[in-house]
N, C-alpha and C positions, 0 to 999 in steps of 0.2 A: 599426945596433942595430933590433931588433925593437920594434914598438909595444907599449907595456904591455896587458895583457890585464885586463879588468874583468869580473866576473861580473854576468850579464844575465839576461832571464828566458827561460833554456832549460829545458825540461821536465825534461831529464836531470838538473838540480840541484835539483830538486823531490822533497820526500819521498815515496817509492813504495813502499809496503807490499804492492801487490798486492791489497788489501782484506784483507789477512790483520792483525787486531789479536787480542790476546788474549781478550777478550769485552767488548761494548758494554755501557755503563752505562744500561741500560733505565730510563727514569724520571729521568734526568740534565736540568738546564735550566741557564739562565744563572747562577742562584744558586750552582750547584756549581762554577763557574769560579773558581780559587784566586787569580786575578790573573795579570796579564801577565808579570811577573817571576817570579812562584812557578811559574807552570806549564812554565817553560823548564827546570824542575828535575824538573818531576814524573814522566818518562818517559811521557808521554801523548803521542798523535798531535798533539793542540791543542799541545802544549810545542814540538813538533819543528817544526810548522809556523810556528810564532812565530819560532822561531829562525832558520830558513831564510830567512823574509822580512826579518828584520832585517839579516841578511847581504847580502842582494840590495839593501836600500836604502843599504848603503854605497856601491856604485857610483857612483852621481851624485855624491854627495859628492867622490868622489876624482878624477871627471872635472872638476867645479868647481875642484878644486885647482889642477889641471895646465893649465886654459884659458888663462891668462896665457902658459903657454910656447908654446901651439898657435896662439893668434889673434895676429896682428898689429894693433894697432888704427890706423886711419887717422888723418888730421890734424884730422877735425872733431872739437868737442866730444863727440859722443855716435859718433864713429868714421864711416866713410864709408856705413854702412848707411840706405838711405832709410828712410821710416816703413813704407812696405807691406812690409818684411822682418818686421815684427812680425804682420802679418795671418795666416800660416799658424801661429803659436804660439796666438794667440788662437783659430783656427778648431779646432785640434788639443785646446786644453785645452775648448772646448765639447762637442766631440765625445767626450771621456772624461767630461764631467760628466753628459753625457746618457745616452750607451751604457754606460757602467759600471755604474750601479745597476741597469740592467736585466738582468744577468746574477747567477744562473743563470737558466734557463727554470722554470717549474713543473714539479714532479715529478708522475708520474701517481699516481693516488688508488688505492689497494686492494692496494698491495704488502703483503708479508709483512714483519713486521718487520726480519729478518736481510737481506733484499733493499732495503729501504729505508734502511738504514743503508749499506749498499756503494754503493748509487746516489747517495745523498745526499754522501758523502765524495768521488766521484767528480767530481759536478758542482760540489762545493764547492772543489775544488782547481783546477777547470776555470775556473771564476768568478775565483778568484784571480790564475791567470796570465793571464787576459783584460784585468781591471782592470790589473794591473801593467803589461802591454804598451801599454794606451793610455795610461795617466799616465806611463809613461817616455819613449814616443815624443815627448811633448811636449818633453821634457827633451834628448832627444837628436837632435832635430829643430833645437834652438837651435844647436847646435855647427858642423854643416856651414852654417848661415844666417850663423852669427858670423863663420867663416873667409871666405866669400864677400864678406860685408858690411866685413870689417876692422873688427869692433866687438864687443868683450868682451859690451858691455851686451845685446846680442839675446842671448847665451847665459842672462847672468843672467836676462833675462825669461823664458825658456823654464823656468828653473829654479825662478824664483819662482811660474809659474803651474803647473809640473808635478809639484814634491815635495808641496805639501799635498794634491794630488790622489791623489799616490802613498801618503801615509798614510791617507787619507780610505776610498779605495777598496781597496786591497790589505792593509794592515795588520791583521791578523786579530784586532781586540780583540774585548771581549765585546759591544759593540754592533754592529760589523760582522759577525761571527758571527750576532747574533740578526738583522740583517737580510736575510741572506743565508738563513736558515732561512725567515724569513716570505716571501721570495719563492718558496723550494723548495715551501712548504705552501699557497702562494696558490689553488692549484686544488683544494684538498680533500685533499690527500695528508697524512701524517703522516711526516716526515722522519727522526725519532729521530737529528737531526744532533749534538747534545748528546753523545748516547750513545755514537756513534763519535769523535769528536773526544776525549772523557774518558776513553776504553779507552786502557789501556796497550798500548803496542808491544813486540812479543817483543824480546828481551835482543838476539838475534842480530842483527835489522834495527835495532835502536837504535844500536848497535855500528857498523854502515856509514855511520850518518847523517853 
């Protein structure tokens, strides 16, 4: 039987509009965000990104559900895994917590508004993917360690450490978008990030999502 397939952080699964949106909503800010749930029905790029990230975040939960079928616990109370099996998970979580908020890099100042929007959207998506990879890496690392250590608790530890990081770093909430905008504009650039995210996606591309 073929192993189950789960959606991971593949760029091919990430919304790619080739920089083509109907029209940036220049002057938009976080105050114009209709809310997480409402935006998923708005037809905007932000809504598509939020929907995609929610789908991708189901994968760790599915893996957690089948972990008891994959991992055979040892005889010890905590399985056979020694304490140092948890160190790579702690190190991975620390790396994600420190490196994730540093993405993306600041934008170059002086770009024309249209070019700034395109650049900001590209860096925004790249930052979400990097943050997602860092956080989910903590969770995925727990699975082979749990199998080798014969302890489901190792995977549980990776999940407990990684999933909150996944939500904090990669789920494009209003706060996360604004923090990334702050990173993009930290060198004096005006990113117009909200203008691009709140723009409507062409219908043809929206139907391909």
